[in-house]
C-alpha positions as a Python dict, from the first residue, in 0.01 Angstrom:
ca = {
    (1, 'M'): (0, 0, 0),
    (2, 'K'): (-196, 255, 196),
    (3, 'G'): (-506, 157, 385),
    (4, 'I'): (-826, 350, 322),
    (5, 'V'): (-1116, 371, 563),
    (6, 'I'): (-1460, 485, 443),
    (7, 'V'): (-1711, 595, 707),
    (8, 'G'): (-2059, 564, 558),
    (9, 'A'): (-2191, 272, 354),
    (10, 'G'): (-2445, 445, 131),
    (11, 'Q'): (-2432, 538, -236),
    (12, 'A'): (-2124, 761, -202),
    (13, 'G'): (-1929, 517, 14),
    (14, 'A'): (-2005, 223, -214),
    (15, 'S'): (-1915, 422, -526),
    (16, 'L'): (-1588, 536, -370),
    (17, 'A'): (-1484, 185, -266),
    (18, 'A'): (-1571, 32, -604),
    (19, 'K'): (-1386, 308, -790),
    (20, 'L'): (-1072, 263, -579),
    (21, 'R'): (-1058, -101, -686),
    (22, 'A'): (-1142, -18, -1049),
    (23, 'L'): (-850, 227, -1052),
    (24, 'G'): (-615, -43, -932),
    (25, 'H'): (-576, 31, -562),
    (26, 'A'): (-464, -295, -403),
    (27, 'G'): (-433, -183, -41),
    (28, 'P'): (-683, -247, 238),
    (29, 'I'): (-1025, -84, 214),
    (30, 'S'): (-1268, -86, 506),
    (31, 'M'): (-1621, 54, 469),
    (32, 'I'): (-1815, 115, 789),
    (33, 'G'): (-2193, 154, 801),
    (34, 'E'): (-2434, 193, 1091),
    (35, 'E'): (-2709, -2, 913),
    (36, 'P'): (-2690, -384, 929),
    (37, 'V'): (-2738, -432, 553),
    (38, 'P'): (-2501, -394, 254),
    (39, 'P'): (-2509, -67, 54),
    (40, 'Y'): (-2846, -20, -116),
    (41, 'Q'): (-3042, 225, -329),
    (42, 'R'): (-3252, 476, -137),
    (43, 'P'): (-3481, 627, -408),
    (44, 'P'): (-3687, 308, -464),
    (45, 'L'): (-3748, 264, -90),
    (46, 'S'): (-4047, 495, -71),
    (47, 'K'): (-4175, 399, -414),
    (48, 'A'): (-4125, 55, -572),
    (49, 'Y'): (-4014, -116, -250),
    (50, 'L'): (-4297, 22, -36),
    (51, 'L'): (-4545, -62, -313),
    (52, 'G'): (-4420, -422, -309),
    (53, 'E'): (-4289, -395, -664),
    (54, 'M'): (-3920, -444, -575),
    (55, 'E'): (-3764, -719, -366),
    (56, 'L'): (-3499, -642, -107),
    (57, 'E'): (-3222, -806, -309),
    (58, 'R'): (-3288, -571, -600),
    (59, 'L'): (-3225, -272, -374),
    (60, 'Y'): (-2861, -369, -322),
    (61, 'L'): (-2615, -156, -517),
    (62, 'R'): (-2397, -462, -566),
    (63, 'A'): (-2448, -829, -497),
    (64, 'P'): (-2328, -890, -141),
    (65, 'S'): (-2058, -1122, -281),
    (66, 'F'): (-1905, -830, -477),
    (67, 'W'): (-1750, -675, -168),
    (68, 'A'): (-1574, -995, -65),
    (69, 'E'): (-1457, -1054, -421),
    (70, 'Q'): (-1309, -703, -426),
    (71, 'S'): (-1149, -750, -83),
    (72, 'V'): (-1350, -463, 64),
    (73, 'T'): (-1405, -521, 434),
    (74, 'L'): (-1765, -433, 519),
    (75, 'R'): (-1824, -347, 882),
    (76, 'L'): (-2201, -320, 903),
    (77, 'G'): (-2412, -235, 1205),
    (78, 'E'): (-2114, -51, 1354),
    (79, 'R'): (-2070, 314, 1446),
    (80, 'V'): (-1759, 528, 1446),
    (81, 'E'): (-1756, 733, 1763),
    (82, 'A'): (-1452, 956, 1705),
    (83, 'I'): (-1177, 1047, 1460),
    (84, 'D'): (-821, 1134, 1565),
    (85, 'T'): (-681, 1319, 1266),
    (86, 'A'): (-333, 1350, 1422),
    (87, 'A'): (-298, 978, 1495),
    (88, 'R'): (-494, 888, 1178),
    (89, 'T'): (-735, 657, 1357),
    (90, 'V'): (-1108, 608, 1399),
    (91, 'R'): (-1256, 474, 1719),
    (92, 'F'): (-1568, 258, 1724),
    (93, 'D'): (-1832, 302, 1993),
    (94, 'G'): (-1713, -27, 2144),
    (95, 'G'): (-1365, 118, 2193),
    (96, 'E'): (-1182, -55, 1905),
    (97, 'V'): (-937, 167, 1716),
    (98, 'L'): (-869, 133, 1341),
    (99, 'G'): (-586, 314, 1167),
    (100, 'Y'): (-594, 470, 822),
    (101, 'D'): (-363, 629, 570),
    (102, 'D'): (-656, 812, 410),
    (103, 'L'): (-1007, 855, 548),
    (104, 'A'): (-1318, 925, 339),
    (105, 'L'): (-1629, 1060, 510),
    (106, 'T'): (-1944, 962, 322),
    (107, 'T'): (-2172, 995, 623),
    (108, 'G'): (-2475, 1111, 423),
    (109, 'S'): (-2770, 1290, 576),
    (110, 'R'): (-3073, 1230, 795),
    (111, 'P'): (-3432, 1352, 783),
    (112, 'R'): (-3543, 1643, 996),
    (113, 'R'): (-3789, 1528, 1260),
    (114, 'L'): (-4074, 1698, 1437),
    (115, 'P'): (-3988, 1804, 1792),
    (116, 'A'): (-4107, 1575, 2069),
    (117, 'A'): (-4277, 1878, 2225),
    (118, 'I'): (-4534, 1877, 1942),
    (119, 'G'): (-4579, 1501, 1925),
    (120, 'G'): (-4290, 1406, 1701),
    (121, 'D'): (-4207, 1104, 1916),
    (122, 'L'): (-4554, 949, 1902),
    (123, 'G'): (-4597, 607, 1747),
    (124, 'R'): (-4684, 588, 1376),
    (125, 'V'): (-4503, 916, 1305),
    (126, 'F'): (-4253, 824, 1035),
    (127, 'T'): (-3967, 965, 832),
    (128, 'V'): (-3852, 814, 503),
    (129, 'R'): (-3479, 760, 475),
    (130, 'T'): (-3365, 408, 556),
    (131, 'L'): (-3473, 53, 484),
    (132, 'A'): (-3572, 22, 849),
    (133, 'D'): (-3789, 334, 821),
    (134, 'V'): (-3986, 187, 531),
    (135, 'D'): (-4014, -160, 683),
    (136, 'R'): (-4148, 3, 1000),
    (137, 'M'): (-4421, 199, 821),
    (138, 'A'): (-4524, -62, 563),
    (139, 'P'): (-4780, -244, 785),
    (140, 'D'): (-4968, 84, 837),
    (141, 'F'): (-5001, 148, 463),
    (142, 'R'): (-5340, -17, 433),
    (143, 'A'): (-5637, 87, 225),
    (144, 'G'): (-5864, 330, 403),
    (145, 'A'): (-5607, 446, 659),
    (146, 'R'): (-5587, 823, 708),
    (147, 'A'): (-5241, 956, 631),
    (148, 'L'): (-5111, 1305, 697),
    (149, 'I'): (-4803, 1413, 504),
    (150, 'V'): (-4616, 1705, 662),
    (151, 'G'): (-4414, 1885, 397),
    (152, 'G'): (-4477, 1959, 31),
    (153, 'G'): (-4131, 1897, -111),
    (154, 'Y'): (-4042, 1602, -331),
    (155, 'I'): (-4011, 1363, -35),
    (156, 'G'): (-4361, 1450, 86),
    (157, 'L'): (-4516, 1440, -260),
    (158, 'E'): (-4362, 1102, -340),
    (159, 'A'): (-4492, 963, -11),
    (160, 'A'): (-4837, 1105, -87),
    (161, 'A'): (-4836, 941, -430),
    (162, 'V'): (-4750, 597, -291),
    (163, 'A'): (-5006, 627, -12),
    (164, 'A'): (-5278, 730, -257),
    (165, 'K'): (-5191, 442, -491),
    (166, 'L'): (-5230, 201, -199),
    (167, 'G'): (-5576, 337, -122),
    (168, 'L'): (-5504, 552, 181),
    (169, 'A'): (-5695, 876, 241),
    (170, 'V'): (-5417, 1134, 209),
    (171, 'T'): (-5392, 1493, 328),
    (172, 'L'): (-5071, 1687, 268),
    (173, 'I'): (-4993, 2013, 446),
    (174, 'E'): (-4728, 2266, 348),
    (175, 'A'): (-4649, 2568, 565),
    (176, 'A'): (-4521, 2773, 269),
    (177, 'P'): (-4769, 2938, 31),
    (178, 'R'): (-4720, 2661, -225),
    (179, 'I'): (-4578, 2312, -255),
    (180, 'L'): (-4222, 2288, -393),
    (181, 'Q'): (-4172, 2658, -323),
    (182, 'R'): (-3809, 2618, -218),
    (183, 'V'): (-3704, 2407, -518),
    (184, 'A'): (-3927, 2477, -818),
    (185, 'A'): (-4115, 2739, -1015),
    (186, 'P'): (-4488, 2803, -963),
    (187, 'E'): (-4553, 2626, -1292),
    (188, 'T'): (-4406, 2302, -1158),
    (189, 'S'): (-4598, 2345, -833),
    (190, 'D'): (-4921, 2392, -1029),
    (191, 'Y'): (-4852, 2081, -1235),
    (192, 'F'): (-4805, 1855, -932),
    (193, 'R'): (-5089, 2011, -735),
    (194, 'K'): (-5328, 1918, -1016),
    (195, 'L'): (-5174, 1573, -1051),
    (196, 'H'): (-5225, 1492, -684),
    (197, 'A'): (-5576, 1636, -678),
    (198, 'A'): (-5665, 1406, -968),
    (199, 'H'): (-5559, 1112, -749),
    (200, 'G'): (-5768, 1220, -452),
    (201, 'V'): (-5495, 1380, -239),
    (202, 'T'): (-5604, 1684, -39),
    (203, 'I'): (-5331, 1950, -43),
    (204, 'R'): (-5346, 2237, 206),
    (205, 'E'): (-5088, 2507, 137),
    (206, 'G'): (-4999, 2789, 371),
    (207, 'T'): (-5098, 2553, 652),
    (208, 'G'): (-4860, 2475, 935),
    (209, 'L'): (-4875, 2203, 1197),
    (210, 'E'): (-4932, 2310, 1556),
    (211, 'R'): (-4903, 1967, 1716),
    (212, 'L'): (-4981, 1598, 1695),
    (213, 'V'): (-5183, 1430, 1967),
    (214, 'G'): (-5241, 1073, 2075),
    (215, 'D'): (-5204, 820, 2353),
    (216, 'G'): (-4889, 635, 2252),
    (217, 'N'): (-4976, 637, 1882),
    (218, 'V'): (-5075, 948, 1691),
    (219, 'S'): (-5450, 990, 1653),
    (220, 'A'): (-5498, 1350, 1545),
    (221, 'A'): (-5322, 1657, 1412),
    (222, 'I'): (-5399, 2013, 1518),
    (223, 'L'): (-5316, 2254, 1237),
    (224, 'A'): (-5201, 2611, 1282),
    (225, 'D'): (-5544, 2742, 1183),
    (226, 'G'): (-5708, 2534, 1457),
    (227, 'T'): (-5838, 2257, 1233),
    (228, 'E'): (-5824, 1910, 1387),
    (229, 'L'): (-5768, 1612, 1158),
    (230, 'A'): (-5813, 1251, 1265),
    (231, 'V'): (-5511, 1053, 1143),
    (232, 'D'): (-5381, 697, 1159),
    (233, 'L'): (-5024, 774, 1055),
    (234, 'V'): (-4804, 1074, 978),
    (235, 'I'): (-4513, 1097, 736),
    (236, 'V'): (-4273, 1383, 795),
    (237, 'G'): (-4097, 1519, 486),
    (238, 'I'): (-3951, 1852, 594),
    (239, 'G'): (-3601, 1818, 454),
    (240, 'I'): (-3274, 1657, 549),
    (241, 'E'): (-2961, 1758, 739),
    (242, 'P'): (-2603, 1654, 661),
    (243, 'N'): (-2438, 1421, 912),
    (244, 'T'): (-2144, 1637, 1015),
    (245, 'E'): (-2118, 1575, 1390),
    (246, 'L'): (-1835, 1322, 1365),
    (247, 'A'): (-1627, 1554, 1149),
    (248, 'E'): (-1704, 1860, 1358),
    (249, 'A'): (-1601, 1685, 1680),
    (250, 'A'): (-1268, 1604, 1512),
    (251, 'G'): (-1208, 1972, 1438),
    (252, 'I'): (-1281, 1946, 1067),
    (253, 'A'): (-1428, 2261, 908),
    (254, 'I'): (-1804, 2265, 854),
    (255, 'E'): (-1994, 2493, 616),
    (256, 'N'): (-2341, 2366, 525),
    (257, 'G'): (-2189, 2021, 538),
    (258, 'I'): (-1830, 1904, 567),
    (259, 'R'): (-1632, 2171, 385),
    (260, 'T'): (-1414, 2041, 103),
    (261, 'D'): (-1201, 2195, -167),
    (262, 'A'): (-1257, 2124, -535),
    (263, 'F'): (-1071, 1794, -500),
    (264, 'G'): (-1276, 1663, -207),
    (265, 'R'): (-1015, 1734, 61),
    (266, 'T'): (-1140, 1850, 400),
    (267, 'S'): (-950, 2086, 629),
    (268, 'A'): (-778, 1786, 793),
    (269, 'P'): (-484, 1619, 617),
    (270, 'H'): (-563, 1285, 456),
    (271, 'V'): (-937, 1325, 525),
    (272, 'W'): (-1181, 1352, 234),
    (273, 'A'): (-1558, 1384, 202),
    (274, 'A'): (-1820, 1314, -64),
    (275, 'G'): (-2196, 1284, -110),
    (276, 'D'): (-2484, 1443, 82),
    (277, 'C'): (-2258, 1537, 373),
    (278, 'A'): (-2006, 1741, 170),
    (279, 'S'): (-2014, 2103, 54),
    (280, 'F'): (-1785, 2204, -229),
    (281, 'P'): (-1699, 2499, -457),
    (282, 'H'): (-1927, 2544, -757),
    (283, 'G'): (-1864, 2847, -975),
    (284, 'D'): (-1853, 3152, -754),
    (285, 'C'): (-2036, 2989, -464),
    (286, 'R'): (-2037, 2679, -244),
    (287, 'I'): (-2309, 2416, -264),
    (288, 'R'): (-2414, 2081, -122),
    (289, 'L'): (-2610, 1849, -352),
    (290, 'E'): (-2851, 1585, -229),
    (291, 'S'): (-2872, 1348, -523),
    (292, 'V'): (-2767, 1005, -641),
    (293, 'G'): (-2580, 1153, -935),
    (294, 'N'): (-2370, 1376, -714),
    (295, 'A'): (-2300, 1096, -465),
    (296, 'I'): (-2164, 876, -744),
    (297, 'D'): (-1970, 1136, -941),
    (298, 'Q'): (-1818, 1317, -644),
    (299, 'A'): (-1720, 992, -472),
    (300, 'E'): (-1553, 861, -786),
    (301, 'T'): (-1359, 1186, -823),
    (302, 'V'): (-1248, 1164, -460),
    (303, 'A'): (-1137, 803, -514),
    (304, 'A'): (-919, 913, -804),
    (305, 'N'): (-776, 1200, -600),
    (306, 'I'): (-692, 978, -304),
    (307, 'L'): (-477, 789, -555),
    (308, 'G'): (-312, 1111, -676),
    (309, 'A'): (-519, 1224, -975),
    (310, 'E'): (-559, 1590, -864),
    (311, 'A'): (-883, 1619, -1063),
    (312, 'A'): (-1125, 1895, -966),
    (313, 'Y'): (-1487, 1787, -925),
    (314, 'V'): (-1717, 1960, -1172),
    (315, 'A'): (-2077, 1899, -1073),
    (316, 'K'): (-2339, 1831, -1339),
    (317, 'P'): (-2654, 1850, -1128),
    (318, 'W'): (-2946, 1628, -1220),
    (319, 'F'): (-3234, 1491, -1017),
    (320, 'W'): (-3555, 1299, -1064),
    (321, 'S'): (-3886, 1224, -894),
    (322, 'D'): (-4145, 955, -973),
    (323, 'Q'): (-4507, 1030, -880),
    (324, 'Y'): (-4791, 810, -1014),
    (325, 'D'): (-4719, 767, -1385),
    (326, 'V'): (-4521, 1092, -1410),
    (327, 'K'): (-4142, 1099, -1423),
    (328, 'L'): (-3999, 1438, -1341),
    (329, 'Q'): (-3642, 1491, -1458),
    (330, 'I'): (-3447, 1799, -1352),
    (331, 'A'): (-3119, 1928, -1493),
    (332, 'G'): (-2917, 2221, -1364),
    (333, 'L'): (-2968, 2450, -1065),
    (334, 'N'): (-3244, 2711, -1088),
    (335, 'A'): (-3120, 2955, -821),
    (336, 'G'): (-3159, 3315, -937),
    (337, 'Y'): (-3395, 3250, -1228),
    (338, 'D'): (-3616, 3537, -1343),
    (339, 'R'): (-3809, 3379, -1629),
    (340, 'I'): (-3981, 3050, -1706),
    (341, 'V'): (-4026, 2928, -2063),
    (342, 'T'): (-4285, 2655, -2111),
    (343, 'R'): (-4247, 2392, -2382),
    (344, 'Q'): (-4540, 2162, -2452),
    (345, 'G'): (-4439, 1810, -2549),
    (346, 'E'): (-4640, 1526, -2695),
    (347, 'G'): (-4960, 1438, -2511),
    (348, 'E'): (-4934, 1541, -2147),
    (349, 'A'): (-4557, 1593, -2160),
    (350, 'V'): (-4435, 1940, -2067),
    (351, 'S'): (-4111, 2107, -1964),
    (352, 'F'): (-4033, 2432, -1783),
    (353, 'W'): (-3704, 2603, -1866),
    (354, 'Y'): (-3543, 2839, -1614),
    (355, 'Y'): (-3363, 3147, -1746),
    (356, 'R'): (-3177, 3430, -1578),
    (357, 'G'): (-3171, 3701, -1839),
    (358, 'D'): (-3056, 3524, -2154),
    (359, 'R'): (-2882, 3240, -1969),
    (360, 'L'): (-3038, 2896, -1941),
    (361, 'L'): (-2997, 2765, -1585),
    (362, 'A'): (-3213, 2457, -1549),
    (363, 'L'): (-3524, 2273, -1662),
    (364, 'D'): (-3799, 2055, -1517),
    (365, 'A'): (-3929, 1796, -1764),
    (366, 'M'): (-4243, 1595, -1694),
    (367, 'N'): (-4264, 1275, -1902),
    (368, 'D'): (-4047, 1440, -2165),
    (369, 'A'): (-3716, 1253, -2170),
    (370, 'R'): (-3614, 1407, -2502),
    (371, 'A'): (-3648, 1766, -2377),
    (372, 'Y'): (-3463, 1668, -2061),
    (373, 'M'): (-3169, 1508, -2240),
    (374, 'I'): (-3126, 1797, -2480),
    (375, 'G'): (-3169, 2055, -2206),
    (376, 'K'): (-2915, 1877, -1985),
    (377, 'R'): (-2659, 1873, -2264),
    (378, 'L'): (-2720, 2241, -2338),
    (379, 'I'): (-2671, 2336, -1973),
    (380, 'E'): (-2356, 2127, -1938),
    (381, 'A'): (-2214, 2282, -2255),
    (382, 'G'): (-2294, 2634, -2132),
    (383, 'K'): (-2530, 2696, -2424),
    (384, 'S'): (-2837, 2919, -2386),
    (385, 'P'): (-3077, 2896, -2682),
    (386, 'D'): (-3322, 3168, -2771),
    (387, 'P'): (-3624, 3122, -2543),
    (388, 'A'): (-3850, 3155, -2845),
    (389, 'A'): (-3698, 2841, -2993),
    (390, 'I'): (-3768, 2652, -2670),
    (391, 'A'): (-4127, 2773, -2651),
    (392, 'D'): (-4203, 2666, -3011),
    (393, 'A'): (-4343, 2315, -2964),
    (394, 'T'): (-4313, 2247, -3338),
    (395, 'A'): (-3941, 2322, -3348),
    (396, 'D'): (-3683, 2043, -3326),
    (397, 'L'): (-3453, 2103, -3032),
    (398, 'K'): (-3166, 1885, -3152),
    (399, 'P'): (-3011, 2146, -3385),
    (400, 'L'): (-2962, 2366, -3078),
    (401, 'L'): (-2680, 2134, -2974),
    (402, 'R'): (-2470, 2210, -3281),
    (403, 'P'): (-2158, 2425, -3230),
}
């Protein structure tokens, strides 16, 4: 029975280990994670957990006893320092060497940080990625505190929503001309700008950060236009980077992440990758997806392929974001769109459908689960309905799914 080592104990690593056992693999499985806690969900960290609406135990992907019951050896609070692909070993930072027959890299990603030269290393300057990050910032989330959010993507907007709900005075700055510019249409940006304004958040677009200042802890922010803002804490949400250093040092090919083929194999024999850290073929291009859905589905495909399935991974991209009482659900990838079709749902529900020519690429649905589910199924089936049918709020979408 071959032994499998998984480096990374997040969503992808946990899904891969569980799937190996579900598929009947009886050999040794070791999962190594740098954090001292069992695999847990990340999306609720900056929302329900920070708001005090979710206990720590509910964050865990599986009950801690599950891993022992499945004979998965968890090595938590440990770091792999190097991989020897020829000898098929990993070396821990303490010097211990562990052999493998197959190695899965599920090393995830990390948030981009502000440079120390502009105050990024001051106290009370936070990123949102790990349980420790959120536990560290929680005491500063007190009513009346002045919070600056740097970055108008989904991470920044979600942080702004939680801070506003807890009674903080929130200012969000985005260097691009509009929030969500990299990931969404102007219509979606407009929707969330209005939503945040209604909750008292000040959004300043086209406004960069020059530097943060303070004596130990941050006390002010100097913006690119010269404005000085007094602040008590700063949350940095300027994107994430894949953790590829371990693979790169081992000579494994990197291309916007650890490069894999359609089956999850890297350039090194018997080494696989899945999740945020992995880039893979998708149609006529190569992509890397940062989502829970991808982490689960890709990891489960890799688990099957380690056991000989030879199944190509076919991504079905979907994402979500919770802000205040709005649930945004996204299906598909909108790259290359040239037209937005708006569909008004019941009440405040609305969805924006991305087309390139006559082809439906993606949709953003706000509090409209029905539009999302139908749109997702249409995209996955390769169907592109007449935009006029989508725009007609009185028309039933379900018949569009028929062959």
